[in-house]
Jmol script that loads the backbone (N, CA, C; Angstrom):
load data "model"
ATOM      1  N   MET A   1      -8.884  13.210 -27.354  1.00  0.00           N
ATOM      2  CA  MET A   1      -7.901  12.553 -26.284  1.00  0.00           C
ATOM      3  C   MET A   1      -8.159  10.581 -26.837  1.00  0.00           C
ATOM      4  N   PRO A   2      -7.369  10.099 -26.604  1.00  0.00           N
ATOM      5  CA  PRO A   2      -6.729   8.783 -27.135  1.00  0.00           C
ATOM      6  C   PRO A   2      -7.709   7.761 -26.447  1.00  0.00           C
ATOM      7  N   PRO A   3      -8.328   6.796 -26.930  1.00  0.00           N
ATOM      8  CA  PRO A   3      -8.927   6.623 -26.293  1.00  0.00           C
ATOM      9  C   PRO A   3      -7.828   5.206 -24.893  1.00  0.00           C
ATOM     10  N   ALA A   4      -6.996   5.202 -25.430  1.00  0.00           N
ATOM     11  CA  ALA A   4      -6.093   4.368 -23.945  1.00  0.00           C
ATOM     12  C   ALA A   4      -6.120   5.725 -22.792  1.00  0.00           C
ATOM     13  N   LEU A   5      -5.857   6.998 -22.983  1.00  0.00           N
ATOM     14  CA  LEU A   5      -5.848   7.486 -21.852  1.00  0.00           C
ATOM     15  C   LEU A   5      -7.034   7.702 -21.526  1.00  0.00           C
ATOM     16  N   GLN A   6      -8.436   8.494 -22.349  1.00  0.00           N
ATOM     17  CA  GLN A   6      -9.217   7.894 -21.408  1.00  0.00           C
ATOM     18  C   GLN A   6      -9.205   6.811 -20.418  1.00  0.00           C
ATOM     19  N   GLY A   7      -9.134   5.213 -21.044  1.00  0.00           N
ATOM     20  CA  GLY A   7      -8.766   4.255 -20.497  1.00  0.00           C
ATOM     21  C   GLY A   7      -8.402   4.542 -19.090  1.00  0.00           C
ATOM     22  N   LEU A   8      -7.056   4.581 -19.374  1.00  0.00           N
ATOM     23  CA  LEU A   8      -6.640   5.161 -17.807  1.00  0.00           C
ATOM     24  C   LEU A   8      -6.776   5.828 -17.090  1.00  0.00           C
ATOM     25  N   LEU A   9      -7.041   7.086 -17.804  1.00  0.00           N
ATOM     26  CA  LEU A   9      -7.946   8.199 -16.712  1.00  0.00           C
ATOM     27  C   LEU A   9      -8.951   7.742 -16.094  1.00  0.00           C
ATOM     28  N   ALA A  10      -9.970   6.852 -16.809  1.00  0.00           N
ATOM     29  CA  ALA A  10     -10.973   5.851 -15.820  1.00  0.00           C
ATOM     30  C   ALA A  10     -10.516   5.416 -15.222  1.00  0.00           C
ATOM     31  N   GLY A  11      -9.954   4.220 -15.203  1.00  0.00           N
ATOM     32  CA  GLY A  11      -8.925   2.743 -14.162  1.00  0.00           C
ATOM     33  C   GLY A  11      -8.726   4.287 -13.085  1.00  0.00           C
ATOM     34  N   LEU A  12      -7.649   5.080 -13.379  1.00  0.00           N
ATOM     35  CA  LEU A  12      -7.153   5.538 -12.053  1.00  0.00           C
ATOM     36  C   LEU A  12      -8.184   5.829 -10.892  1.00  0.00           C
ATOM     37  N   GLY A  13      -9.325   7.099 -12.184  1.00  0.00           N
ATOM     38  CA  GLY A  13     -10.533   7.363 -11.073  1.00  0.00           C
ATOM     39  C   GLY A  13     -11.009   6.015 -10.067  1.00  0.00           C
ATOM     40  N   LEU A  14     -11.326   4.907 -10.986  1.00  0.00           N
ATOM     41  CA  LEU A  14     -12.385   3.942  -9.902  1.00  0.00           C
ATOM     42  C   LEU A  14     -11.241   3.276  -9.054  1.00  0.00           C
ATOM     43  N   ALA A  15      -9.722   3.523  -9.060  1.00  0.00           N
ATOM     44  CA  ALA A  15      -9.496   2.974  -8.683  1.00  0.00           C
ATOM     45  C   ALA A  15      -8.600   3.343  -6.870  1.00  0.00           C
ATOM     46  N   ALA A  16      -8.734   4.578  -7.160  1.00  0.00           N
ATOM     47  CA  ALA A  16      -8.643   5.929  -6.343  1.00  0.00           C
ATOM     48  C   ALA A  16     -10.376   5.855  -5.469  1.00  0.00           C
ATOM     49  N   VAL A  17     -11.416   5.341  -5.671  1.00  0.00           N
ATOM     50  CA  VAL A  17     -12.269   5.066  -5.295  1.00  0.00           C
ATOM     51  C   VAL A  17     -12.321   3.669  -4.149  1.00  0.00           C
ATOM     52  N   LEU A  18     -11.799   2.645  -5.473  1.00  0.00           N
ATOM     53  CA  LEU A  18     -11.290   1.878  -4.288  1.00  0.00           C
ATOM     54  C   LEU A  18     -10.768   1.548  -3.384  1.00  0.00           C
ATOM     55  N   LEU A  19      -9.505   2.641  -3.761  1.00  0.00           N
ATOM     56  CA  LEU A  19      -8.697   2.561  -2.710  1.00  0.00           C
ATOM     57  C   LEU A  19      -9.103   3.234  -1.201  1.00  0.00           C
ATOM     58  N   ILE A  20      -9.452   4.368  -1.822  1.00  0.00           N
ATOM     59  CA  ILE A  20     -10.311   4.774  -0.556  1.00  0.00           C
ATOM     60  C   ILE A  20     -11.752   4.171   0.088  1.00  0.00           C
ATOM     61  N   PHE A  21     -12.606   3.161  -0.050  1.00  0.00           N
ATOM     62  CA  PHE A  21     -13.393   2.348   0.417  1.00  0.00           C
ATOM     63  C   PHE A  21     -13.111   1.729   1.881  1.00  0.00           C
ATOM     64  N   GLU A  22     -12.096   0.623   0.069  1.00  0.00           N
ATOM     65  CA  GLU A  22     -11.453   0.139   1.175  1.00  0.00           C
ATOM     66  C   GLU A  22     -10.460  -0.003   2.949  1.00  0.00           C
ATOM     67  N   TYR A  23     -10.008   1.400   2.659  1.00  0.00           N
ATOM     68  CA  TYR A  23      -8.983   2.230   3.252  1.00  0.00           C
ATOM     69  C   TYR A  23     -10.213   2.023   5.314  1.00  0.00           C
ATOM     70  N   SER A  24     -11.350   3.019   4.153  1.00  0.00           N
ATOM     71  CA  SER A  24     -12.039   3.147   4.689  1.00  0.00           C
ATOM     72  C   SER A  24     -12.884   2.183   5.473  1.00  0.00           C
ATOM     73  N   ALA A  25     -13.313   0.936   4.973  1.00  0.00           N
ATOM     74  CA  ALA A  25     -13.836   0.086   5.486  1.00  0.00           C
ATOM     75  C   ALA A  25     -12.454  -0.878   6.793  1.00  0.00           C
ATOM     76  N   ILE A  26     -11.207  -0.458   6.262  1.00  0.00           N
ATOM     77  CA  ILE A  26     -10.846  -1.412   7.541  1.00  0.00           C
ATOM     78  C   ILE A  26     -10.445  -0.256   8.162  1.00  0.00           C
ATOM     79  N   SER A  27     -10.751   1.043   9.174  1.00  0.00           N
ATOM     80  CA  SER A  27     -10.190   1.803   9.645  1.00  0.00           C
ATOM     81  C   SER A  27     -11.807   1.783  10.378  1.00  0.00           C
ATOM     82  N   ARG A  28     -13.424   1.492   9.494  1.00  0.00           N
ATOM     83  CA  ARG A  28     -14.549   1.588  10.171  1.00  0.00           C
ATOM     84  C   ARG A  28     -14.341   0.208  10.992  1.00  0.00           C
ATOM     85  N   GLU A  29     -13.322  -1.406  10.419  1.00  0.00           N
ATOM     86  CA  GLU A  29     -13.257  -2.311  11.252  1.00  0.00           C
ATOM     87  C   GLU A  29     -13.430  -1.842  12.699  1.00  0.00           C
ATOM     88  N   ILE A  30     -11.637  -0.927  12.205  1.00  0.00           N
ATOM     89  CA  ILE A  30     -10.549  -1.059  13.502  1.00  0.00           C
ATOM     90  C   ILE A  30     -11.182  -0.138  14.449  1.00  0.00           C
ATOM     91  N   ALA A  31     -12.097   0.526  14.385  1.00  0.00           N
ATOM     92  CA  ALA A  31     -12.815   1.644  15.592  1.00  0.00           C
ATOM     93  C   ALA A  31     -13.394   1.000  15.485  1.00  0.00           C
ATOM     94  N   ALA A  32     -14.109  -0.140  15.740  1.00  0.00           N
ATOM     95  CA  ALA A  32     -15.523  -0.902  16.462  1.00  0.00           C
ATOM     96  C   ALA A  32     -14.800  -1.962  17.047  1.00  0.00           C
ATOM     97  N   LYS A  33     -13.576  -2.497  16.632  1.00  0.00           N
ATOM     98  CA  LYS A  33     -12.994  -3.454  17.460  1.00  0.00           C
ATOM     99  C   LYS A  33     -12.060  -2.654  18.738  1.00  0.00           C
ATOM    100  N   SER A  34     -11.520  -1.338  18.508  1.00  0.00           N
ATOM    101  CA  SER A  34     -11.145  -1.124  19.773  1.00  0.00           C
ATOM    102  C   SER A  34     -12.063  -0.453  20.626  1.00  0.00           C
ATOM    103  N   LYS A  35     -13.080   0.114  20.113  1.00  0.00           N
ATOM    104  CA  LYS A  35     -14.343   0.348  21.285  1.00  0.00           C
ATOM    105  C   LYS A  35     -15.121  -0.624  22.218  1.00  0.00           C
ATOM    106  N   LYS A  36     -15.013  -1.743  21.291  1.00  0.00           N
ATOM    107  CA  LYS A  36     -16.237  -3.575  22.156  1.00  0.00           C
ATOM    108  C   LYS A  36     -14.625  -3.642  23.064  1.00  0.00           C
ATOM    109  N   LEU A  37     -12.972  -3.090  22.417  1.00  0.00           N
ATOM    110  CA  LEU A  37     -11.794  -4.278  23.876  1.00  0.00           C
ATOM    111  C   LEU A  37     -11.564  -3.101  24.187  1.00  0.00           C
ATOM    112  N   ALA A  38     -12.397  -1.787  24.587  1.00  0.00           N
ATOM    113  CA  ALA A  38     -11.747  -0.596  25.038  1.00  0.00           C
ATOM    114  C   ALA A  38     -10.297   0.399  25.076  1.00  0.00           C
ATOM    115  N   LYS A  39     -10.078   0.193  23.725  1.00  0.00           N
ATOM    116  CA  LYS A  39      -7.843   0.004  23.482  1.00  0.00           C
ATOM    117  C   LYS A  39      -7.972   0.204  22.468  1.00  0.00           C
ATOM    118  N   LYS A  40      -6.497   0.560  22.447  1.00  0.00           N
ATOM    119  CA  LYS A  40      -6.302   1.387  20.637  1.00  0.00           C
ATOM    120  C   LYS A  40      -5.677  -0.128  20.072  1.00  0.00           C
ATOM    121  N   VAL A  41      -6.105  -0.874  19.094  1.00  0.00           N
ATOM    122  CA  VAL A  41      -6.152  -2.010  18.561  1.00  0.00           C
ATOM    123  C   VAL A  41      -5.316  -1.791  17.047  1.00  0.00           C
ATOM    124  N   GLU A  42      -4.606  -1.962  16.972  1.00  0.00           N
ATOM    125  CA  GLU A  42      -3.800  -2.309  15.737  1.00  0.00           C
ATOM    126  C   GLU A  42      -3.733  -3.157  14.131  1.00  0.00           C
ATOM    127  N   TRP A  43      -3.553  -2.608  13.277  1.00  0.00           N
ATOM    128  CA  TRP A  43      -3.811  -3.388  11.912  1.00  0.00           C
ATOM    129  C   TRP A  43      -3.142  -4.851  12.146  1.00  0.00           C
ATOM    130  N   ASP A  44      -4.629  -5.593  11.923  1.00  0.00           N
ATOM    131  CA  ASP A  44      -4.071  -7.615  11.616  1.00  0.00           C
ATOM    132  C   ASP A  44      -3.042  -7.319  10.053  1.00  0.00           C
ATOM    133  N   SER A  45      -2.653  -8.750   9.957  1.00  0.00           N
ATOM    134  CA  SER A  45      -1.872  -9.586   9.300  1.00  0.00           C
ATOM    135  C   SER A  45      -3.333  -9.408   7.946  1.00  0.00           C
ATOM    136  N   ASN A  46      -4.151  -9.507   8.547  1.00  0.00           N
ATOM    137  CA  ASN A  46      -5.191  -9.985   7.637  1.00  0.00           C
ATOM    138  C   ASN A  46      -5.559  -8.496   6.766  1.00  0.00           C
ATOM    139  N   GLN A  47      -5.468  -7.262   7.724  1.00  0.00           N
ATOM    140  CA  GLN A  47      -6.021  -6.195   7.555  1.00  0.00           C
ATOM    141  C   GLN A  47      -4.949  -5.738   5.802  1.00  0.00           C
ATOM    142  N   LYS A  48      -3.625  -5.923   6.233  1.00  0.00           N
ATOM    143  CA  LYS A  48      -2.691  -5.198   6.040  1.00  0.00           C
ATOM    144  C   LYS A  48      -2.753  -6.133   4.343  1.00  0.00           C
ATOM    145  N   ALA A  49      -2.663  -7.637   4.074  1.00  0.00           N
ATOM    146  CA  ALA A  49      -2.883  -7.991   3.233  1.00  0.00           C
ATOM    147  C   ALA A  49      -4.289  -7.086   2.314  1.00  0.00           C
ATOM    148  N   ARG A  50      -5.472  -7.184   3.063  1.00  0.00           N
ATOM    149  CA  ARG A  50      -6.162  -6.731   1.945  1.00  0.00           C
ATOM    150  C   ARG A  50      -5.601  -5.663   1.555  1.00  0.00           C
ATOM    151  N   VAL A  51      -5.659  -4.866   2.284  1.00  0.00           N
ATOM    152  CA  VAL A  51      -4.430  -2.833   1.243  1.00  0.00           C
ATOM    153  C   VAL A  51      -3.419  -3.250   0.466  1.00  0.00           C
ATOM    154  N   ARG A  52      -2.506  -4.062   1.123  1.00  0.00           N
ATOM    155  CA  ARG A  52      -1.987  -4.186  -0.611  1.00  0.00           C
ATOM    156  C   ARG A  52      -1.975  -5.181  -1.413  1.00  0.00           C
ATOM    157  N   GLY A  53      -3.107  -5.641  -1.419  1.00  0.00           N
ATOM    158  CA  GLY A  53      -4.328  -7.109  -2.676  1.00  0.00           C
ATOM    159  C   GLY A  53      -4.846  -5.381  -3.318  1.00  0.00           C
ATOM    160  N   MET A  54      -5.185  -4.339  -2.232  1.00  0.00           N
ATOM    161  CA  MET A  54      -6.354  -3.653  -3.068  1.00  0.00           C
ATOM    162  C   MET A  54      -5.452  -2.539  -3.986  1.00  0.00           C
ATOM    163  N   TRP A  55      -3.971  -2.490  -3.177  1.00  0.00           N
ATOM    164  CA  TRP A  55      -2.947  -1.054  -3.955  1.00  0.00           C
ATOM    165  C   TRP A  55      -2.703  -2.024  -5.390  1.00  0.00           C
ATOM    166  N   THR A  56      -2.349  -3.327  -5.293  1.00  0.00           N
ATOM    167  CA  THR A  56      -1.496  -4.373  -6.541  1.00  0.00           C
ATOM    168  C   THR A  56      -3.155  -3.869  -7.338  1.00  0.00           C
ATOM    169  N   PHE A  57      -4.113  -4.290  -7.313  1.00  0.00           N
ATOM    170  CA  PHE A  57      -5.357  -3.798  -7.834  1.00  0.00           C
ATOM    171  C   PHE A  57      -5.604  -2.346  -8.811  1.00  0.00           C
ATOM    172  N   ALA A  58      -5.154  -1.862  -7.671  1.00  0.00           N
ATOM    173  CA  ALA A  58      -5.210  -0.147  -7.770  1.00  0.00           C
ATOM    174  C   ALA A  58      -4.284  -0.155  -8.426  1.00  0.00           C
ATOM    175  N   ILE A  59      -3.091  -0.274  -8.742  1.00  0.00           N
ATOM    176  CA  ILE A  59      -1.659  -0.396 -10.169  1.00  0.00           C
ATOM    177  C   ILE A  59      -1.988  -1.022 -11.437  1.00  0.00           C
ATOM    178  N   VAL A  60      -2.896  -2.360 -11.212  1.00  0.00           N
ATOM    179  CA  VAL A  60      -3.235  -3.450 -12.614  1.00  0.00           C
ATOM    180  C   VAL A  60      -4.917  -2.349 -13.529  1.00  0.00           C
ATOM    181  N   LEU A  61      -5.388  -2.003 -12.557  1.00  0.00           N
ATOM    182  CA  LEU A  61      -6.698  -2.181 -13.044  1.00  0.00           C
ATOM    183  C   LEU A  61      -6.972  -0.097 -14.447  1.00  0.00           C
ATOM    184  N   PRO A  62      -5.665   0.537 -14.230  1.00  0.00           N
ATOM    185  CA  PRO A  62      -5.620   1.761 -15.129  1.00  0.00           C
ATOM    186  C   PRO A  62      -4.846   1.196 -16.135  1.00  0.00           C
ATOM    187  N   ILE A  63      -4.060   0.488 -16.108  1.00  0.00           N
ATOM    188  CA  ILE A  63      -3.698  -0.642 -17.404  1.00  0.00           C
ATOM    189  C   ILE A  63      -4.647  -1.159 -17.821  1.00  0.00           C
ATOM    190  N   GLY A  64      -5.332  -1.985 -17.220  1.00  0.00           N
ATOM    191  CA  GLY A  64      -6.385  -3.598 -18.533  1.00  0.00           C
ATOM    192  C   GLY A  64      -7.494  -2.358 -18.772  1.00  0.00           C
ATOM    193  N   PHE A  65      -7.689  -0.634 -18.068  1.00  0.00           N
ATOM    194  CA  PHE A  65      -9.109  -0.492 -18.383  1.00  0.00           C
ATOM    195  C   PHE A  65      -7.650   0.499 -19.683  1.00  0.00           C
ATOM    196  N   ALA A  66      -6.815   0.662 -19.782  1.00  0.00           N
ATOM    197  CA  ALA A  66      -6.504   1.611 -20.959  1.00  0.00           C
ATOM    198  C   ALA A  66      -6.070   0.871 -22.443  1.00  0.00           C
ATOM    199  N   ILE A  67      -5.934  -1.057 -22.097  1.00  0.00           N
ATOM    200  CA  ILE A  67      -5.097  -1.359 -22.397  1.00  0.00           C
ATOM    201  C   ILE A  67      -7.109  -2.373 -23.504  1.00  0.00           C
ATOM    202  N   GLY A  68      -8.198  -2.291 -22.708  1.00  0.00           N
ATOM    203  CA  GLY A  68      -9.857  -2.612 -23.086  1.00  0.00           C
ATOM    204  C   GLY A  68      -9.862  -1.421 -24.563  1.00  0.00           C
ATOM    205  N   ALA A  69      -9.700  -0.215 -23.425  1.00  0.00           N
ATOM    206  CA  ALA A  69     -10.256   1.115 -24.199  1.00  0.00           C
ATOM    207  C   ALA A  69      -9.525   1.245 -25.695  1.00  0.00           C
ATOM    208  N   TRP A  70      -8.454   0.573 -25.793  1.00  0.00           N
ATOM    209  CA  TRP A  70      -7.758   0.654 -27.112  1.00  0.00           C
ATOM    210  C   TRP A  70      -8.021  -0.410 -27.931  1.00  0.00           C
ATOM    211  N   LEU A  71      -8.025  -1.534 -27.109  1.00  0.00           N
ATOM    212  CA  LEU A  71      -8.558  -2.769 -28.186  1.00  0.00           C
ATOM    213  C   LEU A  71      -9.816  -2.167 -28.942  1.00  0.00           C
ATOM    214  N   LEU A  72     -10.778  -1.776 -27.688  1.00  0.00           N
ATOM    215  CA  LEU A  72     -12.426  -1.907 -27.786  1.00  0.00           C
ATOM    216  C   LEU A  72     -12.668  -0.080 -29.260  1.00  0.00           C
ATOM    217  N   TRP A  73     -11.738   0.940 -28.533  1.00  0.00           N
ATOM    218  CA  TRP A  73     -11.626   2.184 -29.882  1.00  0.00           C
ATOM    219  C   TRP A  73     -11.223   2.586 -30.077  1.00  0.00           C
ATOM    220  N   GLY A  74      -9.794   1.699 -30.808  1.00  0.00           N
ATOM    221  CA  GLY A  74      -8.926   2.943 -30.932  1.00  0.00           C
ATOM    222  C   GLY A  74      -8.117   2.173 -32.312  1.00  0.00           C
TER     223      GLY A  74
END
end "model"
wireframe off; spacefill off
backbone 0.3
color backbone group
């Protein structure tokens, strides 16, 4: 398998793990805040920005891993 493809797949795997972790962390924050206030709480702008930033990072990370693997082992 070409090194760039290996790097891309490794980056995709890491990006998926990071996205899942960030989403679950925000969900736990919302659940704790909802429990504290005893009502349903919506996502605020800070949490939306965090997820948007993670999506951007998740798109760039596999590309960076592919380039890095290609440069190191290609």
